Kinemage of the C-alpha trace (Angstrom):
@kinemage 1
@onewidth
@group {chain A} dominant
@subgroup {mainchain}
@vectorlist {calphas} color= white
{ca met a 1} P 82.759 60.942 57.834
{ca lys a 2} L 79.369 61.498 56.382
{ca pro a 3} L 78.829 61.322 52.545
{ca ser a 4} L 78.685 64.583 50.697
{ca pro a 5} L 75.810 64.935 48.297
{ca thr a 6} L 76.384 63.810 44.700
{ca pro a 7} L 77.662 66.695 42.591
{ca val a 8} L 75.467 67.487 39.621
{ca lys a 9} L 74.868 70.343 37.203
{ca pro a 10} L 74.593 73.826 38.686
{ca arg a 11} L 71.357 75.733 39.276
{ca asn a 12} L 67.873 74.392 39.872
{ca thr a 13} L 66.961 71.662 37.320
{ca arg a 14} L 64.051 69.524 36.634
{ca ile a 15} L 64.437 67.166 33.763
{ca met a 16} L 61.535 66.842 31.425
{ca ala a 17} L 60.809 63.431 29.886
{ca ser a 18} L 59.133 62.436 26.613
{ca lys a 19} L 58.796 58.782 27.712
{ca ala a 20} L 57.200 57.406 30.966
{ca asp a 21} L 60.268 55.282 31.811
{ca glu a 22} L 62.495 58.441 31.764
{ca leu a 23} L 60.541 60.124 34.489
{ca thr a 24} L 62.621 60.804 37.536
{ca ile a 25} L 62.229 62.309 40.988
{ca asn a 26} L 65.932 63.429 41.050
{ca tyr a 27} L 66.053 67.061 41.827
{ca glu a 28} L 69.194 69.288 42.109
{ca glu a 29} L 69.902 72.802 43.458
{ca glu a 30} L 73.035 74.684 42.976
{ca gly a 31} L 75.034 71.624 42.139
{ca val a 32} L 73.590 69.483 44.894
{ca leu a 33} L 71.340 66.483 44.318
{ca val a 34} L 68.699 67.254 47.045
{ca val a 35} L 66.198 64.618 46.069
{ca lys a 36} L 67.858 61.240 45.249
{ca glu a 37} L 65.827 58.626 43.512
{ca leu a 38} L 66.485 55.078 44.750
{ca asp a 39} L 63.900 53.182 42.768
{ca lys a 40} L 60.694 53.584 40.807
{ca val a 41} L 57.780 51.523 39.589
{ca leu a 42} L 55.625 52.541 36.701
{ca leu a 43} L 52.027 51.895 37.795
{ca ser a 44} L 50.568 53.125 34.531
{ca lys a 45} L 51.684 54.916 31.306
{ca gly a 46} L 50.150 56.503 28.256
{ca ala a 47} L 48.748 60.085 28.062
{ca trp a 48} L 48.651 59.921 31.817
{ca ala a 49} L 51.452 58.189 33.732
{ca thr a 50} L 51.497 57.173 37.416
{ca val a 51} L 54.809 56.433 39.042
{ca leu a 52} L 55.773 55.220 42.559
{ca phe a 53} L 59.118 56.512 43.699
{ca lys a 54} L 61.438 55.537 46.469
{ca tyr a 55} L 63.852 58.402 47.367
{ca arg a 56} L 65.955 60.144 50.028
{ca gln a 57} L 66.202 63.912 50.549
{ca trp a 58} L 69.300 65.852 51.446
{ca asp a 59} L 69.321 67.281 54.993
{ca lys a 60} L 71.506 70.349 55.104
{ca ala a 61} L 71.579 70.421 58.949
{ca lys a 62} L 72.907 66.769 59.167
{ca asn a 63} L 74.968 66.995 56.004
{ca asp a 64} L 73.525 63.681 54.926
{ca tyr a 65} L 70.572 62.164 53.204
{ca gly a 66} L 67.473 61.586 55.404
{ca pro a 67} L 65.419 58.461 55.707
{ca glu a 68} L 63.777 56.811 52.736
{ca arg a 69} L 60.540 58.201 51.555
{ca phe a 70} L 57.979 57.271 48.859
{ca ser a 71} L 55.984 59.351 46.496
{ca ile a 72} L 53.124 58.515 44.032
{ca arg a 73} L 53.065 61.050 41.176
{ca arg a 74} L 50.776 61.547 38.247
{ca tyr a 75} L 52.095 62.995 35.036
{ca arg a 76} L 50.133 64.206 31.928
{ca lys a 77} L 51.784 64.189 28.462
{ca met a 78} L 51.368 67.594 26.739
{ca asp a 79} L 53.395 68.690 23.731
{ca asp a 80} L 55.412 65.406 23.758
{ca gln a 81} L 56.599 66.115 27.376
{ca tyr a 82} L 55.246 64.655 30.675
{ca arg a 83} L 54.373 67.293 33.265
{ca gln a 84} L 53.636 66.585 36.893
{ca gln a 85} L 50.040 67.109 37.817
{ca ala a 86} L 49.749 65.676 41.246
{ca lys a 87} L 51.715 64.041 43.973
{ca phe a 88} L 51.303 62.147 47.329
{ca thr a 89} L 54.227 61.752 49.662
{ca ile a 90} L 54.485 58.797 52.085
{ca ser a 91} L 56.908 60.160 54.537
{ca ser a 92} L 57.853 57.168 56.653
{ca arg a 93} L 58.119 53.378 56.617
{ca asp a 94} L 55.291 53.272 59.259
{ca gln a 95} L 52.980 55.276 57.003
{ca ala a 96} L 53.929 52.958 54.047
{ca thr a 97} L 53.168 49.878 56.100
{ca lys a 98} L 49.745 51.210 57.176
{ca leu a 99} L 48.899 51.965 53.538
{ca ile a 100} L 49.900 48.520 52.429
{ca glu a 101} L 47.881 46.891 55.198
{ca ala a 102} L 44.771 48.956 54.291
{ca leu a 103} L 45.095 48.242 50.628
{ca gln a 104} L 45.672 44.479 51.232
{ca lys a 105} L 42.726 44.326 53.547
{ca trp a 106} L 40.466 45.937 50.914
{ca leu a 107} L 41.754 43.720 48.185
{ca asp a 108} L 41.078 40.520 50.257
{ca met a 109} L 37.473 41.731 50.812
{ca pro a 110} L 34.701 40.522 48.369
{ca ile a 111} L 33.676 43.308 46.042
{ca asp a 112} L 29.990 43.030 46.936
{ca gly a 113} L 29.383 44.371 50.445
{ca ala a 114} L 32.950 45.771 50.982
{ca val a 115} L 31.671 49.164 51.863
{ca glu a 116} L 29.188 47.834 54.429
{ca glu a 117} L 31.938 45.627 56.050
{ca val a 118} L 34.375 48.617 56.400
{ca ala a 119} L 31.569 50.777 57.858
{ca ala a 120} L 30.653 48.097 60.368
{ca glu a 121} L 34.222 47.636 61.589
{ca ala a 122} L 34.571 51.467 62.152
{ca glu a 123} L 31.716 51.381 64.614
């Protein structure tokens, strides 16, 4: 038997946060938690906050949560509340792995000449 979604408050709800560590990707519609946060990492906080989320999304057709996904989101604090300004979704483990590999490669390069090295490899 497949798990049913976690019951939550009725109607569509986005919880506003006044502190960066309270930010969440959890999202509910009509009593169903359709975006379920599994973990998060605060990458930066202050007037602008950047958060990396790990989550799963409810799949109505399968009556189950889909595969894990990842999202980087930027929030701006206005009127003592954080509001989402931008997001980038990493939709698969494969895409996440490629992103990690590219970032690690760039971090391992010397700062001077890094652009030239990347351009030379692309040829």
